[in-house]
N, C-alpha and C positions, 0 to 999 in steps of 0.2 A: 359419209364414210361411213360405210356398215364393219364393226366389227366381231370378231370371234368373243365366245366368253373369257377365254385366255388372255386374250388382247385388252379388255376392259377391264378387268383383274389386276392387268400389269398396269396399264397407262392411269387407270383414275384410282387405283388402291381401293376396288371396291369387290364386295364378296358374292358368291354367287346366290347366298339367302337373299341380300338386297335388291338384285337385280328381280329377282323372282316375286318378292314384295311389291314391289314397283312392277312389275307387269300385272300381279293379282290386285293390286290398289287404282290399276288403268291409269297410273303416272306413265309407264313409259310402255311402247308396241315393238313386236320383235318382228323381223323378217324372216320368215322360212326358206331355208335354199330348196330345190328341187329335189335333195335328198333327206331332205327333213330337220336340217340344223340350222339352230337360231342366231341371226346376225341380230347386232344393235345399233342404233344408228349414233355417230357419235355426237352430235349437233343435238340431238335429246336428251343425251347425259349430260353434255355440257349446260344444257340448259335447264335441267335438274339441279344440277351441282352448284349453278349460279344463285338460286334460290334457297338452298339447304342453309341452314344455319351451322357455323361452324366447319364446314367443310370446303376446300379450296381445293382447287385445280391443279396440280402439277404436271408440267411436259416436261418428259426426260429428253 
């Protein structure tokens, strides 16, 4: 599922800085809407979080 930045921040408790760092480092890809807005794939984020030390995915 593709999520907006605010949805990613709320669901996974990640900052905009972290997402942009992951994009810059090639760990994450963003998807652009027709209007140019970024969307992030929840499956990609969950995969990154599952391999990150000390970070847990919490579902609300």
